[in-house]
C-alpha positions in Angstrom: -10.5 32.0 -22.1 -10.0 29.7 -20.0 -13.1 29.5 -16.9 -12.1 28.1 -13.5 -14.3 25.6 -11.7 -13.7 26.1 -8.0 -16.4 24.3 -6.2 -16.9 22.2 -3.2 -18.2 19.3 -4.3 -19.0 17.2 -7.5 -22.5 18.6 -7.5 -21.5 22.0 -7.6 -18.6 21.3 -9.9 -20.7 19.8 -12.9 -22.7 22.6 -12.9 -19.9 25.2 -13.5 -18.4 22.7 -15.9 -21.9 23.0 -17.6 -22.9 26.7 -17.2 -18.9 27.3 -18.6 -19.5 25.6 -21.5 -22.8 26.8 -22.5 -21.2 30.4 -22.3 -18.2 29.9 -24.8 -15.5 28.0 -22.4 -12.8 27.4 -24.8 -10.4 25.7 -22.0 -11.5 25.0 -17.8 -8.6 24.9 -14.7 -10.3 22.7 -12.9 -9.4 23.9 -9.4 -9.2 21.1 -7.2 -7.8 22.5 -4.1 -11.7 23.9 -3.9 -12.9 20.2 -3.6 -13.8 18.7 -0.1 -13.2 15.3 0.4 -10.6 15.5 -2.5 -9.8 12.2 -4.2 -8.1 11.0 -7.5 -11.6 9.8 -8.8 -13.4 12.5 -8.2 -11.1 14.8 -10.5 -11.1 11.8 -12.8 -15.0 12.3 -12.9 -14.4 16.0 -13.6 -11.8 15.7 -16.4 -14.2 13.2 -17.7 -17.2 15.5 -17.8 -14.7 18.2 -19.5 -13.5 16.0 -22.4 -17.0 14.8 -22.8 -18.2 18.7 -23.5 -14.8 18.5 -25.9 -13.2 21.4 -24.1 -9.2 21.6 -22.8 -8.9 20.7 -19.2 -6.3 21.9 -16.8 -6.4 20.4 -12.9 -4.3 22.3 -11.1 -4.3 21.2 -7.0 -2.4 24.0 -5.1 -0.8 24.2 -2.0 -1.8 26.4 0.8 1.7 28.4 0.1 1.0 28.8 -3.0 -3.0 30.2 -2.7 -4.3 26.9 -2.6 -7.7 26.7 -0.7 -7.5 23.4 1.6 -4.1 22.3 3.0 -3.7 18.8 1.0 -0.6 16.9 1.9 1.7 17.1 -0.9 1.0 13.1 -1.6 -2.5 13.3 -2.1 -1.9 16.7 -4.3 0.4 14.3 -6.7 -1.9 11.0 -6.3 -5.0 13.7 -8.1 -2.4 15.1 -10.6 -0.9 12.4 -11.9 -4.0 9.9 -11.6 -6.4 13.1 -13.8 -2.7 11.9 -16.0 -4.4 8.3 -16.6 -2.3 5.5 -18.0 -1.2 8.2 -21.1 -2.1 11.4 -21.1 -5.8 12.1 -21.4 -5.8 15.8 -20.5 -5.0 18.7 -23.7 -3.1 20.8 -20.7 -1.4 19.8 -17.6 -0.5 22.8 -15.1 1.8 21.2 -12.4 3.5 23.3 -10.0 7.4 22.9 -10.1 7.4 21.7 -6.4 5.4 18.6 -7.5 6.4 18.3 -10.7 9.6 16.2 -10.3 7.9 13.8 -8.2 5.6 13.4 -10.1 7.7 13.2 -13.2 9.2 9.9 -12.1 6.1 8.2 -10.7 4.6 8.9 -14.4 7.0 7.7 -16.3 7.0 4.7 -14.5 2.9 4.6 -15.3 3.9 4.9 -18.7 6.9 1.7 -19.3 4.1 0.0 -17.6 1.4 0.5 -19.8 3.0 1.1 -22.7 1.7 -0.8 -26.1 3.7 -3.4 -28.0 4.9 -2.1 -31.1 
Protein backbone atom coordinates (compact mmCIF):
# COMPACT_ATOMS: atom_id res chain seq x y z
CA UNK A 1 0.00 0.00 0.00
CA UNK A 2 1.27 3.48 -0.89
CA UNK A 3 0.92 6.06 1.87
CA UNK A 4 0.91 9.78 1.03
CA UNK A 5 3.11 12.02 3.16
CA UNK A 6 1.46 15.44 3.24
CA UNK A 7 2.81 17.80 5.88
CA UNK A 8 3.56 21.51 5.95
CA UNK A 9 7.10 21.17 7.33
CA UNK A 10 10.03 18.76 7.61
CA UNK A 11 9.25 17.80 11.21
CA UNK A 12 5.67 16.85 10.43
CA UNK A 13 6.69 14.96 7.30
CA UNK A 14 9.36 13.03 9.21
CA UNK A 15 6.77 11.98 11.79
CA UNK A 16 4.40 10.87 9.02
CA UNK A 17 7.18 8.85 7.34
CA UNK A 18 7.99 7.03 10.58
CA UNK A 19 4.33 6.36 11.35
CA UNK A 20 3.64 5.09 7.83
CA UNK A 21 6.62 2.73 7.87
CA UNK A 22 5.70 1.47 11.36
CA UNK A 23 2.16 0.79 10.10
CA UNK A 24 3.52 -1.31 7.24
CA UNK A 25 3.63 1.09 4.28
CA UNK A 26 5.06 -0.59 1.19
CA UNK A 27 5.73 2.71 -0.56
CA UNK A 28 5.63 6.43 0.25
CA UNK A 29 4.34 9.30 -1.88
CA UNK A 30 5.99 12.54 -0.81
CA UNK A 31 3.43 15.25 -1.66
CA UNK A 32 5.91 18.12 -1.73
CA UNK A 33 3.26 20.65 -2.76
CA UNK A 34 2.07 20.52 0.88
CA UNK A 35 5.44 21.72 2.22
CA UNK A 36 5.92 25.37 3.13
CA UNK A 37 9.19 27.01 2.01
CA UNK A 38 9.83 24.21 -0.46
CA UNK A 39 13.41 23.59 -1.59
CA UNK A 40 15.20 20.75 -3.38
CA UNK A 41 17.36 20.22 -0.27
CA UNK A 42 14.29 19.77 1.93
CA UNK A 43 12.95 17.12 -0.45
CA UNK A 44 16.32 15.32 -0.57
CA UNK A 45 16.20 15.01 3.23
CA UNK A 46 12.73 13.46 3.07
CA UNK A 47 13.73 11.09 0.27
CA UNK A 48 16.70 10.05 2.40
CA UNK A 49 14.41 9.22 5.31
CA UNK A 50 12.23 7.04 3.11
CA UNK A 51 15.24 5.27 1.63
CA UNK A 52 16.75 4.76 5.09
CA UNK A 53 13.50 3.08 6.13
CA UNK A 54 13.83 0.74 3.16
CA UNK A 55 10.67 1.70 1.29
CA UNK A 56 10.36 2.96 -2.29
CA UNK A 57 9.54 6.65 -2.65
CA UNK A 58 7.42 8.57 -5.14
CA UNK A 59 8.01 12.33 -5.23
CA UNK A 60 5.22 14.55 -6.53
CA UNK A 61 4.92 18.32 -6.68
CA UNK A 62 1.52 19.01 -8.13
CA UNK A 63 0.54 22.19 -9.86
CA UNK A 64 -2.33 24.05 -8.21
CA UNK A 65 -4.44 23.36 -11.34
CA UNK A 66 -3.77 19.63 -10.91
CA UNK A 67 -4.86 19.48 -7.29
CA UNK A 68 -1.71 20.86 -5.67
CA UNK A 69 -2.01 22.63 -2.35
CA UNK A 70 0.38 25.49 -3.01
CA UNK A 71 0.95 27.42 -6.22
CA UNK A 72 4.68 26.87 -6.56
CA UNK A 73 6.22 28.12 -9.81
CA UNK A 74 7.01 25.61 -12.51
CA UNK A 75 10.77 26.23 -12.25
CA UNK A 76 10.78 25.35 -8.54
CA UNK A 77 8.71 22.23 -9.13
CA UNK A 78 11.16 21.13 -11.82
CA UNK A 79 14.14 21.77 -9.51
CA UNK A 80 12.50 19.80 -6.70
CA UNK A 81 11.71 16.79 -8.89
CA UNK A 82 15.08 16.82 -10.68
CA UNK A 83 16.87 17.30 -7.35
CA UNK A 84 15.05 14.33 -5.86
CA UNK A 85 16.59 12.20 -8.60
CA UNK A 86 20.11 13.25 -7.64
CA UNK A 87 23.10 12.81 -9.98
CA UNK A 88 21.85 9.32 -10.78
CA UNK A 89 18.38 7.90 -10.09
CA UNK A 90 18.05 7.20 -6.38
CA UNK A 91 14.28 6.78 -6.28
CA UNK A 92 12.54 3.52 -6.87
CA UNK A 93 9.72 5.32 -8.67
CA UNK A 94 9.49 8.89 -9.85
CA UNK A 95 6.01 10.20 -10.62
CA UNK A 96 6.14 13.34 -12.70
CA UNK A 97 3.31 15.08 -14.49
CA UNK A 98 3.57 15.12 -18.28
CA UNK A 99 3.54 18.93 -18.28
CA UNK A 100 6.91 18.94 -16.46
CA UNK A 101 8.44 15.78 -17.88
CA UNK A 102 9.84 17.23 -21.12
CA UNK A 103 11.72 19.98 -19.28
CA UNK A 104 12.98 17.64 -16.57
CA UNK A 105 14.07 14.99 -19.07
CA UNK A 106 16.50 17.34 -20.82
CA UNK A 107 17.92 18.76 -17.59
CA UNK A 108 18.29 15.31 -16.04
CA UNK A 109 19.88 13.85 -19.19
CA UNK A 110 22.47 16.63 -19.18
CA UNK A 111 23.16 16.04 -15.48
CA UNK A 112 23.66 12.31 -16.06
CA UNK A 113 26.06 12.98 -18.92
CA UNK A 114 28.17 15.27 -16.72
CA UNK A 115 28.36 12.74 -13.86
CA UNK A 116 28.72 9.51 -15.87
CA UNK A 117 31.38 7.19 -14.49
CA UNK A 118 34.25 6.33 -16.86
CA UNK A 119 34.14 2.85 -18.41
